[in-house]
Each structure stands twice: as C-alpha cells, then as structure tokens.
C-alpha positions in Angstrom: -4.4 17.1 13.0 -5.0 14.9 16.0 -8.0 16.8 17.4 -11.6 17.1 16.2 -14.6 19.2 16.9 -14.6 21.5 19.9 -11.2 20.3 21.0 -9.7 21.4 17.6 -11.5 24.8 17.9 -10.2 25.3 21.4 -6.7 24.3 20.3 -6.8 26.8 17.5 -8.1 29.6 19.6 -5.7 28.9 22.5 -2.5 28.5 20.5 -3.1 30.8 17.5 -6.0 33.1 18.5 -8.4 31.8 15.9 -8.3 31.0 12.3 -6.7 34.3 11.3 -3.9 33.6 13.8 -3.4 30.2 12.3 -3.1 31.6 8.8 -0.7 34.2 10.1 1.4 31.5 11.7 1.9 29.6 8.5 2.3 32.9 6.6 -0.7 32.7 4.3 -3.7 34.9 3.5 -7.2 33.4 4.0 -8.5 35.4 1.0 -5.7 35.9 -1.5 -3.8 32.7 -0.7 -0.1 32.2 -1.3 2.0 34.2 -3.8 2.5 32.2 -7.0 6.3 32.3 -6.6 8.3 29.3 -7.4 10.9 30.2 -4.7 8.3 30.5 -2.0 6.5 27.3 -3.0 9.8 25.4 -3.0 10.8 26.8 0.4 7.5 25.5 1.8 8.1 22.1 0.3 11.5 22.0 1.9 10.1 23.1 5.3 6.7 21.2 5.5 7.4 18.4 3.0 5.9 17.6 -0.4 2.3 16.4 -1.0 3.6 12.9 -2.0 3.5 9.6 -0.2 6.6 7.7 -1.3 5.6 4.0 -1.9 7.7 1.0 -1.1 10.1 0.0 -3.8 8.6 -2.5 -6.2 9.1 -6.2 -5.4 11.4 -8.1 -7.6 10.2 -11.0 -9.7 12.3 -13.4 -7.5 10.7 -12.2 -4.4 7.2 -12.5 -5.9 8.1 -16.1 -6.9 9.3 -16.8 -3.4 6.1 -15.5 -1.9 4.0 -17.5 -4.3 6.0 -20.6 -3.2 4.8 -20.1 0.4 1.3 -21.6 -0.5 0.6 -24.6 1.6 -0.6 -26.7 -1.3 2.6 -26.0 -3.3 4.7 -26.9 -0.2 2.9 -30.2 0.1 3.5 -30.9 -3.6 7.2 -30.2 -3.2 7.3 -32.6 -0.3 5.5 -35.2 -2.3 8.0 -34.8 -5.2 10.9 -35.3 -2.9 9.4 -38.4 -1.3 8.7 -39.7 -4.7 12.3 -39.3 -5.7 13.6 -40.9 -2.5 11.2 -43.9 -2.9 12.2 -44.4 -6.5 15.9 -44.4 -5.7 15.5 -46.6 -2.6 13.2 -49.1 -4.3 15.4 -49.3 -7.3 18.6 -50.0 -5.3 16.8 -52.5 -3.1 15.3 -54.4 -6.0 18.6 -54.6 -7.8 20.4 -56.0 -4.8 17.7 -58.6 -4.3 18.1 -59.7 -8.0 21.8 -59.9 -7.7 21.4 -62.0 -4.6 18.9 -64.3 -6.4 21.3 -64.8 -9.2 24.2 -65.9 -7.0 22.2 -68.2 -4.6 19.6 -69.8 -6.9 20.6 -72.9 -8.8 17.5 -72.8 -11.0 17.7 -69.4 -12.7 14.1 -68.0 -13.5 13.5 -65.5 -16.2 15.2 -62.6 -14.4 15.4 -60.3 -17.4 11.7 -59.4 -17.3 11.9 -58.9 -13.6 14.9 -56.6 -14.0 13.0 -54.6 -16.7 10.0 -54.2 -14.3 12.3 -52.8 -11.6 13.9 -50.4 -13.9 10.5 -49.2 -15.2 9.2 -48.7 -11.7 12.2 -46.7 -10.8 11.8 -44.5 -13.9 8.1 -44.1 -13.2 8.8 -42.9 -9.7 11.4 -40.4 -11.0 9.1 -39.1 -13.8 6.3 -38.6 -11.3 8.6 -36.5 -9.1 9.8 -34.5 -12.1 6.2 -33.9 -13.2 5.2 -32.6 -9.8 8.3 -30.3 -9.7 7.4 -29.0 -13.2 3.8 -28.4 -12.2 5.0 -26.4 -9.1 7.4 -24.3 -11.0 4.8 -23.4 -13.6 2.3 -22.4 -11.0 4.9 -20.3 -9.1 6.0 -18.6 -12.3 2.5 -17.8 -13.5 1.4 -16.5 -10.0 4.6 -14.3 -9.8 4.0 -13.0 -13.3 0.4 -12.1 -12.5 1.3 -10.4 -9.3 4.1 -8.5 -11.0 1.8 -7.3 -13.8 -0.9 -6.2 -11.3 1.6 -4.2 -9.2 3.0 -2.6 -12.3 -0.6 -1.6 -13.4 -1.4 -0.3 -9.9 1.8 1.8 -9.7 1.1 3.2 -13.1 -2.5 4.1 -12.1 -1.3 5.7 -8.8 1.4 7.7 -10.7 -1.3 8.9 -13.3 -3.5 10.0 -10.4 -0.7 12.0 -8.8 0.4 13.7 -12.0 -3.0 14.3 -13.6 -5.5 14.8 -10.8 -5.9 18.6 -10.3 -7.4 20.6 -7.5 -8.5 24.2 -7.3 -6.4 26.6 -5.1 -6.2 30.4 -4.6 -2.9 32.0 -5.3 -2.3 35.7 -5.7 -6.1 36.1 -5.3 -6.8 34.1 -8.4 -8.2 30.5 -8.7 -5.7 28.1 -10.1 -6.0 24.4 -11.0 -2.9 22.6 -10.0 -1.7 19.0 -9.7 -2.4 17.7 -6.2 1.3 16.9 -5.6 2.0 20.6 -6.1 -0.1 21.6 -3.2 1.9 23.0 -0.2 1.1 23.9 3.4 -0.6 27.3 3.4 -2.5 26.9 0.2 -6.1 28.0 0.2 -8.1 25.1 -1.4 -11.5 25.6 -2.9 -13.6 22.6 -1.8 -16.8 21.7 -3.5 -19.3 18.8 -3.5 -17.7 15.5 -4.6 -14.1 16.6 -4.2 -11.5 14.1 -2.8 -9.4 16.1 -0.4 -5.7 16.0 -1.3 -4.4 17.2 2.2 -5.3 17.8 5.7 -6.7 21.3 6.5 -8.9 23.6 8.5 -12.2 24.9 7.1 -12.1 28.6 6.7 -15.2 30.7 7.3 -16.0 34.1 9.0 -15.7 34.0 12.7 -19.4 35.0 13.2 -20.5 31.9 11.2 -18.7 29.4 13.4 -21.0 27.6 15.7 -19.0 26.8 18.8 -20.9 23.5 19.5 -20.0 19.8 19.5 -21.6 19.5 16.1 -18.9 21.8 14.4 -15.8 20.1 13.2 -13.5 22.4 11.2 -10.9 19.7 10.6 -10.8 18.3 7.0 -8.8 15.1 6.4 -7.1 13.9 3.2 -8.6 11.0 1.5 -12.1 12.0 2.4 -14.9 13.2 0.1 -16.9 16.4 0.4 -20.5 15.1 0.6 -22.3 18.4 0.9 -21.8 22.1 0.4 -18.6 24.0 -0.6 -16.0 26.2 1.1 -12.3 27.0 1.5 -9.8 25.3 3.6 -6.2 26.2 4.5 -3.8 23.3 4.0 -2.1 22.4 7.3 -0.5 18.9 6.6 0.6 17.2 3.4 2.2 14.0 2.3 3.3 11.6 5.0 2.3 14.1 7.6 -1.4 14.0 6.5 -3.9 11.6 7.9 -3.7 9.4 4.8 0.1 9.5 5.0 0.1 8.5 8.7 -2.3 5.6 8.1 -0.3 4.3 5.1 2.9 4.6 7.2 1.3 2.5 10.0 0.2 -0.1 7.5 3.7 -0.3 6.2 3.0 0.6 2.6 5.3 3.5 2.4 9.2 3.7 2.7 8.9 5.1 6.2 6.3 2.5 7.3 8.2 -0.4 5.6 11.2 0.2 7.9 9.0 0.2 11.0 8.4 -3.4 11.8 7.1 -2.9 15.3 3.7 -1.4 14.2 0.9 -3.5 12.8 -2.5 -2.6 11.6 -4.0 -4.2 14.8 -1.7 -2.2 17.1 -2.8 1.0 15.4 -6.5 0.5 14.9 -7.2 3.7 16.7 -5.6 5.6 13.8 -7.7 3.8 11.3 -10.8 4.6 13.3 -10.0 8.3 13.1 -9.8 8.2 9.4 -13.2 9.4 8.2 -14.8 8.3 5.0 -16.7 11.4 4.2 -16.8 15.1 5.1 -19.7 17.4 5.3 -19.2 21.1 4.7 -22.2 23.1 5.9 -21.1 26.7 5.1 -20.6 28.1 1.6 -17.9 30.6 1.0 
C-alpha cells in the first residue's frame, strides 16, 4: 500500500488488470465476499497474517522504577544524600581526633563533655539528613513507578477491549455480517460508511465506469483513518503489522517487531508518518 492516487490506479491496472483482477488475485468476490468457512479464514490468516498488532511486553515494576530514577532532580538529591553521609562521617571522625589530641596535650582541661556531645549531635544530624533525602527519593520513585504501571495496565485493558469488542461490517457469502475487527482477513469485503474507523488497508471498490482516472481519485484506504463522507465497499489488502498503522507502530518501536529494531527512529522514518492520513473521503456510494 505504498502508492496513492493515479500511481495506485496505474499499478492495479498494470499488474492485475483492474479491480476485478485484483480481487481474483486474492481469491475473493467483490460482491459476495469470502465464504464464511472457518478453514478458509484460518488459511488466509496463516498466509497473510492476522489483523492484530502485537504490542511490546509490559514493563516490569523494577524497570519502571529504574526509569523514574532517571529524573535529573532525583539524581541530584541522591548525590546530595551521598555527600551528606560522607561529610557527616568525615566531620565526626575529624572532630573526635581533635578532641583526643586536646585531651592529651592540654594541661588545663576545659569542659570537653559538652563539646563531645555537640560533635556527636552534628554527626547524627548529617546522617539523619542523608537518610531523609534517600527516603524521599525512594517514595517518589515508588509512587511514580506505581502510577506508570497502573496507567499502562489501564491502557492495555482498553486496547484489548477495543480489539475484542469493536465490530465492523463485512460481506461473507453475500450476506452482511458484523465481526470483531481482529477477525478481518485479507480478501474481506468491508462495508464502509460515514464515521467508520478503518480496521485495515484496502482498495475502494466501485464500478469501472464510475472511476475517474484523474489525480483527484485515490482508491487507497488506510487503516486508522476515518471515513469523513459517503459510503462504499473496500477489499482488504493488508492487515495487522502489514497495514499502514502496523508499519508506523513498528517504526515507532511500540510493537514486538519494532522493539527489536533499534536502528530506526521516528525522526529517520518521518516520511512514513507523513503518509499516514488522518481522514478518508469516499465520494461514491455503493
């Protein structure tokens, strides 16, 4: 689904002899759709893939805590706590040595007990300050990690609910059927209407004499886009990770395939994001 507009029409006509040839190539009927056979549908899922985009495995709580610890402010606080500990130990040892030297060298002994207590109190105060900073950092890290873990759990639950409950109308055995979007396969004839969020990439079907072979005509429909006007039928040509949404999510590294590809970044693949359209306009009703 890399081409748009006239280029897509030329590609379809040159390689398949038109929309009917494309449907014949993927073994589907533009009017009656696919047979509602479990074996045939499963065969297509094995050949063309499923209409699912596998997400990255969820992050562990320890990893979320480690990511929360990367905050610059928390790092500065940790450094301050370590410095506070070091200063308290160093100051305490130095003061004790000075007092011991004073006791052995001074003939007139002042009241050293109060001085010794002050040194011990200062040492304890420095240690308590360091411990307080560490406790504060730990609390912040745990709370942040817990919030991130809760948000990710809710997001995955919502995504799973959409995939298992969101239905789309397709034609199978010449009958309209509402199926869950992850059950759509390549070759399905989808009934697209105003407001629909397209679940897969496809080609808009219409009678050949209605096709306007001009730069304004774009028969390519992309997954993740909304139908903003009109209604029609489309034949599904790409699903799951092979669809436009799947490719973009893979490039962004939010799928299993994309998570293993560290060489690509959103900046390096900006051209793919630019190709992802936010709305689709269907001019011909079928």
